[in-house]
Phi, psi and omega in degrees: 000320180299320179298314180299317180297315179298316179298315179298312182296322177296316181294322184271356189302337182261000193279346187249144186213023176207164179206160175278146169243115181255122174238169186308313184238023180209157174225128179219168179241131180241128175287147178291128178226163180297332178242150180284142178293151178280131180250151176292158181306137181274150175295160180305139179086357183274350185303312181291315180301321183270005176080027178240123182228137177059029178082354176246148182283136180289140174288133184237154173292156184256354179162182180270124182268348179181162176228114185244133180207159179278150177215150177295317180228084185304319181297311181295319181293318177300319178296321178300312179298322180291314183289322188259335181240353177077022179268110181290151178278173178301131179300144178256355177210168180287347178280339181272150179256143175284164175299132177248128176256156177281147176296142180174180182293145176230119177275137177231110188213105171293140179249156176298150179304331183271003182299140176261003186299327183278352183092261180297123182296342180279345181275130185250359178217161174210131174275145173235114179256134172284143175227153178282318186223099183298323180296316178296317179298317180298317179297319179298315180292317179298321179298333178270005178082018181262126180287136180221138178244123179260133181262159176300145180296155173230180184300337181272348179141205181244144183231153174215160180233134172227171175230140177284175184301341178263009176085007179287133181287140176229128177256133175253135186228122171258104182302150174299147178296144182306328182269003180286147177294143181249000000 
């Protein structure tokens, strides 16, 4: 298992290219570049929050290199993700390509243990996948007999909820267009 994880991480190491920048009164998206963007001076006490300590910039991760979780039937569940959402499994040879995601915002948010956001209180994680066209994705899933609930849009975009065959919640997100009012 350690070999597969190492192989996957090596293969995926170049696949991610953006991150959120959270500041007190702003939210922005920064593409990964060889040099860090110049930021305006931070208010007092922001050094730790913004990842700068002792006058030097903190080294940060560049993206998610993999998502590993337990499943009752890993082969069947992996096939479900591949067939219905287009997420390729870990390559088994050098001729196969890993799943490539498009660069874009990635939310990372721990929730309180008592949160009802995931639905089932026994579920401790939820994937959120970006999609280009939520209506097309919903039609595709419904045609395959998969129940999907679409929520009213909000300023960040449109959301829908599905569950994989093991009941794990999956959120689908069509981000608001960059020129849309926020």
